[in-house]
FIKOLZA-1660 file (N, C-alpha, C; in steps of 0.1 Angstrom, whole numbers, plus 5000, padded with zeros to 4 digits):
% residues 77
   i   px   py   pz ch aa at
   1 8793 9006 5587  A  M  N
   1 8786 9006 5600  A  M CA
   1 8771 9008 5598  A  M  C
   2 8768 9018 5590  A  L  N
   2 8753 9021 5588  A  L CA
   2 8746 9011 5580  A  L  C
   3 8754 9005 5570  A  R  N
   3 8748 8994 5562  A  R CA
   3 8745 8982 5571  A  R  C
   4 8754 8979 5581  A  S  N
   4 8752 8968 5590  A  S CA
   4 8740 8971 5599  A  S  C
   5 8738 8984 5603  A  A  N
   5 8727 8987 5612  A  A CA
   5 8714 8985 5604  A  A  C
   6 8714 8988 5591  A  V  N
   6 8702 8986 5583  A  V CA
   6 8699 8971 5582  A  V  C
   7 8709 8963 5579  A  K  N
   7 8708 8948 5578  A  K CA
   7 8703 8942 5591  A  K  C
   8 8707 8948 5603  A  A  N
   8 8703 8943 5616  A  A CA
   8 8690 8949 5620  A  A  C
   9 8684 8957 5611  A  R  N
   9 8671 8964 5614  A  R CA
   9 8671 8973 5626  A  R  C
  10 8683 8979 5628  A  L  N
  10 8684 8989 5638  A  L CA
  10 8680 9002 5633  A  L  C
  11 8683 9004 5619  A  L  N
  11 8678 9015 5612  A  L CA
  11 8670 9011 5600  A  L  C
  12 8660 9019 5596  A  Q  N
  12 8652 9016 5585  A  Q CA
  12 8658 9019 5572  A  Q  C
  13 8666 9030 5572  A  V  N
  13 8673 9034 5559  A  V CA
  13 8686 9039 5563  A  V  C
  14 8695 9038 5553  A  H  N
  14 8709 9044 5555  A  H CA
  14 8708 9059 5552  A  H  C
  15 8711 9067 5562  A  P  N
  15 8708 9082 5560  A  P CA
  15 8717 9089 5550  A  P  C
  16 8728 9083 5546  A  F  N
  16 8738 9089 5537  A  F CA
  16 8738 9081 5524  A  F  C
  17 8729 9072 5521  A  Q  N
  17 8729 9064 5509  A  Q CA
  17 8730 9071 5496  A  Q  C
  18 8723 9083 5496  A  E  N
  18 8723 9090 5483  A  E CA
  18 8735 9100 5481  A  E  C
  19 8743 9101 5491  A  L  N
  19 8755 9110 5490  A  L CA
  19 8766 9104 5482  A  L  C
  20 8772 9112 5473  A  K  N
  20 8783 9107 5465  A  K CA
  20 8796 9108 5474  A  K  C
  21 8805 9099 5472  A  V  N
  21 8818 9099 5479  A  V CA
  21 8826 9110 5474  A  V  C
  22 8835 9115 5482  A  G  N
  22 8844 9127 5478  A  G CA
  22 8851 9125 5465  A  G  C
  23 8857 9136 5461  A  G  N
  23 8864 9136 5448  A  G CA
  23 8875 9126 5447  A  G  C
  24 8879 9123 5435  A  K  N
  24 8890 9114 5433  A  K CA
  24 8904 9121 5436  A  K  C
  25 8913 9113 5440  A  V  N
  25 8926 9118 5443  A  V CA
  25 8933 9121 5430  A  V  C
  26 8939 9133 5429  A  K  N
  26 8946 9137 5417  A  K CA
  26 8961 9134 5419  A  K  C
  27 8965 9123 5414  A  K  N
  27 8979 9119 5416  A  K CA
  27 8989 9128 5410  A  K  C
  28 8985 9135 5400  A  K  N
  28 8994 9145 5393  A  K CA
  28 8998 9156 5403  A  K  C
  29 8989 9159 5412  A  R  N
  29 8991 9170 5422  A  R CA
  29 8999 9166 5434  A  R  C
  30 9000 9152 5436  A  Q  N
  30 9007 9148 5448  A  Q CA
  30 9022 9149 5446  A  Q  C
  31 9029 9154 5456  A  Y  N
  31 9043 9156 5456  A  Y CA
  31 9049 9153 5469  A  Y  C
  32 9059 9145 5470  A  F  N
  32 9066 9142 5482  A  F CA
  32 9077 9153 5484  A  F  C
  33 9077 9159 5495  A  V  N
  33 9087 9170 5498  A  V CA
  33 9099 9162 5504  A  V  C
  34 9110 9163 5497  A  S  N
  34 9122 9155 5500  A  S CA
  34 9129 9162 5513  A  S  C
  35 9138 9155 5519  A  E  N
  35 9146 9160 5530  A  E CA
  35 9154 9172 5525  A  E  C
  36 9159 9172 5513  A  E  N
  36 9167 9183 5508  A  E CA
  36 9158 9195 5506  A  E  C
  37 9146 9194 5501  A  D  N
  37 9137 9205 5499  A  D CA
  37 9133 9210 5513  A  D  C
  38 9130 9201 5522  A  S  N
  38 9126 9206 5535  A  S CA
  38 9137 9214 5542  A  S  C
  39 9150 9210 5540  A  Q  N
  39 9161 9218 5546  A  Q CA
  39 9162 9231 5539  A  Q  C
  40 9159 9232 5526  A  K  N
  40 9159 9245 5519  A  K CA
  40 9149 9255 5525  A  K  C
  41 9137 9249 5528  A  V  N
  41 9126 9257 5534  A  V CA
  41 9130 9262 5548  A  V  C
  42 9135 9252 5556  A  L  N
  42 9139 9256 5569  A  L CA
  42 9150 9267 5569  A  L  C
  43 9159 9266 5560  A  D  N
  43 9170 9276 5559  A  D CA
  43 9164 9290 5555  A  D  C
  44 9153 9290 5547  A  A  N
  44 9147 9302 5542  A  A CA
  44 9138 9308 5553  A  A  C
  45 9134 9301 5563  A  C  N
  45 9125 9307 5573  A  C CA
  45 9132 9318 5580  A  C  C
  46 9124 9329 5583  A  P  N
  46 9130 9341 5588  A  P CA
  46 9134 9341 5603  A  P  C
  47 9127 9332 5611  A  D  N
  47 9131 9331 5625  A  D CA
  47 9127 9317 5631  A  D  C
  48 9130 9315 5643  A  A  N
  48 9127 9302 5650  A  A CA
  48 9113 9298 5650  A  A  C
  49 9104 9308 5651  A  E  N
  49 9089 9305 5652  A  E CA
  49 9085 9299 5638  A  E  C
  50 9089 9305 5627  A  W  N
  50 9086 9299 5614  A  W CA
  50 9092 9285 5612  A  W  C
  51 9105 9284 5617  A  R  N
  51 9111 9270 5616  A  R CA
  51 9104 9260 5624  A  R  C
  52 9099 9264 5636  A  A  N
  52 9092 9255 5644  A  A CA
  52 9079 9251 5638  A  A  C
  53 9071 9260 5632  A  C  N
  53 9059 9258 5625  A  C CA
  53 9061 9248 5613  A  C  C
  54 9071 9251 5605  A  F  N
  54 9074 9242 5594  A  F CA
  54 9077 9228 5599  A  F  C
  55 9086 9227 5609  A  A  N
  55 9090 9214 5613  A  A CA
  55 9078 9206 5619  A  A  C
  56 9069 9213 5627  A  L  N
  56 9058 9206 5632  A  L CA
  56 9049 9201 5621  A  L  C
  57 9047 9209 5610  A  A  N
  57 9039 9205 5599  A  A CA
  57 9046 9194 5591  A  A  C
  58 9058 9195 5588  A  R  N
  58 9065 9185 5580  A  R CA
  58 9068 9172 5587  A  R  C
  59 9073 9173 5599  A  Y  N
  59 9078 9161 5606  A  Y CA
  59 9068 9156 5617  A  Y  C
  60 9060 9166 5622  A  G  N
  60 9050 9162 5632  A  G CA
  60 9036 9160 5627  A  G  C
  61 9034 9163 5614  A  A  N
  61 9021 9161 5607  A  A CA
  61 9010 9170 5614  A  A  C
  62 9014 9181 5619  A  L  N
  62 9004 9190 5625  A  L CA
  62 8998 9199 5613  A  L  C
  63 8985 9202 5615  A  R  N
  63 8979 9212 5605  A  R CA
  63 8982 9226 5610  A  R  C
  64 8987 9234 5601  A  I  N
  64 8991 9248 5604  A  I CA
  64 8980 9257 5598  A  I  C
  65 8975 9267 5606  A  P  N
  65 8979 9271 5619  A  P CA
  65 8971 9264 5630  A  P  C
  66 8960 9258 5627  A  S  N
  66 8950 9254 5637  A  S CA
  66 8956 9245 5648  A  S  C
  67 8962 9234 5645  A  Q  N
  67 8967 9225 5655  A  Q CA
  67 8980 9231 5662  A  Q  C
  68 8987 9239 5655  A  A  N
  68 8999 9245 5662  A  A CA
  68 8995 9255 5673  A  A  C
  69 8984 9262 5670  A  R  N
  69 8979 9272 5680  A  R CA
  69 8974 9265 5693  A  R  C
  70 8969 9253 5691  A  E  N
  70 8964 9246 5703  A  E CA
  70 8975 9239 5711  A  E  C
  71 8987 9238 5705  A  L  N
  71 8997 9230 5711  A  L CA
  71 9002 9237 5724  A  L  C
  72 9004 9230 5735  A  K  N
  72 9008 9235 5747  A  K CA
  72 9021 9227 5751  A  K  C
  73 9029 9233 5759  A  C  N
  73 9042 9227 5764  A  C CA
  73 9039 9213 5770  A  C  C
  74 9028 9212 5777  A  I  N
  74 9025 9199 5784  A  I CA
  74 9022 9188 5773  A  I  C
  75 9019 9192 5761  A  N  N
  75 9016 9182 5750  A  N CA
  75 9029 9176 5744  A  N  C
  76 9040 9182 5748  A  I  N
  76 9053 9178 5741  A  I CA
  76 9061 9169 5751  A  I  C
  77 9064 9157 5746  A  D  N
  77 9072 9148 5754  A  D CA
  77 9086 9148 5749  A  D  C
% end
C-alpha cells in the first residue's frame, strides 16, 4: 500500500523502507495439538474455568488471557 502511495506520488518516501521484515518461521518449533492431546489437557484441568479457557484458546482461537478477559456473554452466540 505504501509503495503504491509512493508510485502515485501521494508520499515522497516509504516510511518503513529501511525496516527489516520479522524473523523467519521456525518450522521445527511448530506443533499441531491433536484432538487426543487436547482431550488429555482438558481432562487434566482442575475446574470448569480452566477447561473453558483452554477450549476457547484451542477451538475458539482466543488469546489467553487477554481476549478471554474481554469476552462477555453477549459476545457468545
